C-alpha positions in Angstrom: 57.5 -6.5 -4.6 53.9 -8.5 -4.8 50.1 -8.0 -5.4 48.3 -5.2 -3.6 44.4 -4.7 -4.1 42.4 -1.6 -3.3 38.8 -2.3 -2.7 35.7 0.4 -2.0 32.8 -0.7 -0.5 34.6 -2.9 1.7 32.9 -2.9 4.9 29.5 -5.4 4.0 27.9 -7.0 1.5 29.9 -8.2 -2.0 32.6 -5.8 -1.1 33.8 -7.5 2.7 33.3 -10.8 0.6 36.0 -10.2 -1.7 37.7 -8.5 1.1 37.9 -11.7 2.7 38.7 -13.7 -0.3 41.9 -12.0 -1.0 42.9 -11.7 3.0 42.8 -15.9 2.3 45.1 -15.4 -0.6 47.6 -13.3 1.7 47.1 -10.1 -0.9 47.6 -7.0 1.3 44.3 -4.4 0.8 43.5 -1.4 1.3 39.7 -0.9 1.8 37.8 2.5 1.0 34.2 3.2 2.6 32.4 4.5 5.3 32.6 1.8 7.9 35.4 -0.3 8.4 35.3 -4.1 8.0 35.4 -6.1 10.9 39.1 -8.2 10.2 41.6 -7.4 12.2 44.5 -9.1 9.3 47.0 -6.6 9.7 47.3 -6.5 5.9 43.9 -4.9 5.4 44.3 -1.2 5.7 41.2 1.1 6.0 40.0 4.2 5.8 36.7 5.7 6.6 35.9 7.8 3.5 32.1 8.5 2.0 32.8 7.8 -1.2 29.3 9.7 -2.3 31.0 13.0 -1.6 33.3 13.9 -4.8 35.5 16.8 -2.7 36.4 14.7 0.2 37.5 12.0 -2.2 39.5 14.3 -3.9 41.0 15.6 -1.2 41.5 12.1 -0.1 43.3 11.3 -4.0 45.6 14.7 -3.1 47.4 12.9 -0.8 49.9 10.2 -0.9 47.9 7.0 0.6 47.5 5.6 -2.7 51.5 6.5 -3.4 52.0 5.1 -0.3 50.4 1.8 0.0 51.5 0.9 -3.4 54.9 1.9 -3.6 56.3 -1.9 -3.0 53.7 -3.4 -5.5 54.8 -5.4 -8.8 51.0 -5.8 -9.2 48.1 -3.0 -9.0 44.8 -4.2 -8.2 41.6 -1.4 -7.9 38.0 -3.4 -7.3 35.1 -0.2 -7.8 32.5 -2.2 -6.0 31.0 0.5 -3.7 27.3 1.4 -5.3 23.4 2.3 -4.8 20.7 0.8 -6.5 18.5 4.3 -5.0 16.0 5.7 -6.0 14.1 3.4 -7.1 11.1 4.8 -8.9 9.6 6.3 -12.2 11.2 9.5 -14.0 9.4 12.2 -12.2 9.3 10.7 -8.9 12.8 10.1 -7.5 14.5 12.2 -5.5 17.3 15.0 -6.6 19.4 13.9 -3.3 19.4 10.3 -4.4 20.0 10.8 -7.7 23.3 13.2 -6.9 24.3 10.5 -4.1 24.1 7.6 -6.6 25.7 9.0 -9.5 28.6 10.2 -7.1 29.1 7.1 -6.1 28.1 5.1 -9.2 29.7 6.9 -11.6 31.9 9.6 -10.0 34.3 7.9 -7.6 35.1 5.0 -9.9 36.2 7.4 -12.2 38.2 9.5 -9.8 40.0 6.1 -8.6 40.5 5.1 -11.9 42.5 8.0 -12.6 44.1 8.1 -9.6 44.9 4.6 -9.3 46.8 4.6 -12.8 48.7 7.7 -11.7 50.1 6.3 -8.5 52.0 3.6 -9.5 53.7 3.9 -12.9 56.0 1.5 -11.9 53.6 -1.5 -11.8 54.3 -3.5 -14.9 51.1 -5.1 -14.1 47.8 -3.0 -12.7 44.3 -4.1 -13.1 40.7 -2.5 -13.0 37.8 -4.0 -12.4 34.4 -2.3 -12.1 31.8 -3.9 -10.7 29.2 -3.6 -13.0 25.6 -5.1 -13.3 23.0 -6.5 -15.7 21.6 -3.6 -15.3 24.0 -1.6 -17.0 23.1 -4.1 -20.2 19.0 -4.3 -19.7 16.7 -1.6 -19.1 14.7 -2.2 -15.7 11.9 0.6 -15.2 12.2 2.2 -12.2 15.5 1.7 -12.2 16.7 4.8 -14.7 19.6 6.0 -12.6 21.4 2.8 -11.7 20.5 1.2 -14.8 22.5 5.0 -16.5 25.3 4.8 -14.0 26.6 1.1 -14.3 26.4 1.6 -18.1 28.4 4.6 -17.5 31.4 2.0 -16.0 31.1 -0.3 -18.6 31.7 2.4 -21.6 34.5 3.4 -19.5 36.1 0.7 -19.4 35.9 0.3 -22.8 37.3 3.4 -23.8 40.1 2.5 -21.4 40.9 -0.7 -23.2 40.9 1.3 -26.2 43.5 3.6 -25.0 45.9 0.3 -24.7 48.3 1.5 -22.0 51.3 -0.4 -21.2 50.6 -2.5 -18.5 46.7 -1.1 -17.9 44.0 -3.6 -18.4 40.3 -3.1 -17.4 36.9 -5.5 -16.9 33.4 -4.0 -16.2 32.0 -7.4 -14.3 29.0 -8.3 -14.4 28.5 -10.0 -10.5 25.0 -11.9 -11.3 22.3 -11.5 -8.3 23.9 -11.7 -4.8 22.6 -11.7 -1.4 23.2 -8.5 0.3 21.2 -5.7 1.6 20.9 -4.6 -2.2 18.7 -7.4 -2.6 16.7 -6.6 0.6 16.4 -2.9 -0.5 14.8 -4.2 -3.6 12.5 -6.4 -2.3 11.7 -3.8 -0.6 10.4 -1.7 -3.1 7.2 -0.7 -3.5 5.4 -2.4 -6.8 4.6 1.3 -8.0 8.1 1.9 -8.3 9.4 -1.2 -9.2 7.0 -3.3 -11.6 10.0 -6.2 -11.9 10.0 -6.9 -8.4 8.5 -10.3 -8.2 11.5 -11.5 -10.5 13.7 -10.8 -7.8 11.3 -11.9 -4.6 11.4 -15.1 -6.7 14.8 -14.9 -6.8 15.1 -15.0 -3.2 12.2 -18.0 -2.1 13.5 -20.5 -4.5 17.0 -20.1 -2.8 18.4 -18.8 -6.3 20.8 -15.8 -5.1 24.4 -16.5 -5.2 26.1 -15.8 -1.9 28.4 -13.4 -1.1 31.3 -15.4 -0.9 30.8 -17.4 -4.2 30.5 -14.4 -6.1 33.7 -13.3 -4.5 35.5 -15.6 -5.3 34.4 -16.0 -9.0 35.2 -11.9 -9.0 39.0 -12.5 -7.6 39.1 -16.0 -10.1 38.8 -13.3 -12.6 40.7 -10.5 -11.8 44.1 -12.5 -11.2 43.5 -14.8 -14.6 46.0 -14.4 -17.0 43.5 -13.7 -19.4 42.2 -10.8 -17.6 41.5 -7.7 -19.9 40.8 -9.7 -22.9 36.5 -9.4 -22.5 35.9 -5.5 -21.5 32.4 -6.6 -20.9 32.0 -9.2 -18.8 29.4 -11.5 -16.8 30.3 -14.4 -14.0 27.1 -16.2 -15.1 29.2 -16.3 -18.3 32.1 -18.1 -16.8 
């Protein structure tokens, strides 16, 4: 019996760095994403899955994958990391397909996984859920209405779960700061008329003030494994 972790969006960016950090601490990981992480570590199990497809995810969750993976765990961790910032555009100019995909990936998938995760391991005395949130959950950005709304949904979901006070279940929605990932590249590539605050993110990159995925992953995992995890439900790594 030991610690086991499930990570979504584990194949690149912050998700890949989280996997590397967990494996470095000898924690077995189940990764869920459309692509595979390059690691050949035998402690990493991977399933290729489009998390933005609710039907495909629900069908996968209806199987025994989670239950089998967590069967011998005494402490179980779920890190809902997968997400997307698109569509970046004012209301009235957003792609309907991108709205559907963003809500499916950023909201529906974490809610489905959280429900299935808690149900899959009732034998675990310590079940921890970490939503990777964003400053956009707590501050409005013009052009990011869908992203802001979806990340705010994770914050409120975490607060509601905490209010349920289920034995052994702890949850935190944690903003990771501004991390140097492909998502940030997407933001800097957006048109100013779609995202008028782009200059702030251009400056962070130009001035070397973006956090590295590696450093942020270590902070996230430290927070996840800390004895006080769950005492503050809405958190930010920049406040630690």
